[in-house]
Every structure is written in C-alpha cells, then in structure tokens.
C-alpha positions, 0 to 999 in steps of 0.5 A: 885591855880586855878582861875576862871573867875568871872562876878558879878552884884554888889552893892558895891565893896571894894578894901582891902588894897588899896595900892595893886591896881592901877587904870586906865580908859579904854574903858570897864570901870574902870580897877583896877590891883592887884600890890602885890604878891601873890594876892590882895583882894576884897570884892563884895556885890551882888545885893542879898546882900550878901558880898564875899571876893575874892583873885585876883592874881598879875597883873590881871585886874579888870574891873568895868562896871556900876553894873558889875564886871569882873575878874579873881580870887578865892573865899577866 
C-alpha cells in the first residue's frame, strides 16, 4: 500500500470504531494514534462539506490542530 501525507482543513472528524485509537495531548495539538493492525479509519468532513473516509496505518499519528488535521493515510 502507498500512504500519502494529508493536510486537511476540516469541520468534523470521526474516528471510526474508537477503540482502535489512543489519544494524547502534545505541543502540536491533539494526537491520535492508530492502534489496530492493519489500519484504522477516520471520516473527515472538509470545510467544503464533502466527507471522505481514510485509512491510517497502525502506529501512525493523526495530529488535530484547531481546524487542520495532519496524517499519513490513504483514501478508502
């Protein structure tokens, strides 16, 4: 699989099947780590209103900073 770096301005973010994520606070924002193999999923609604489902590989971190989300993942 090929994973691309994503930076998305968002309105809402949903962590699908929440038990697959760990959460912590870092100096860059709220950090979520995918904890299930082979990947966990997030749904992001952008400022344009479109919703997209992304896969995030295990042990990758999703950084949520105000209205921007940064992560490595692929469109599902």
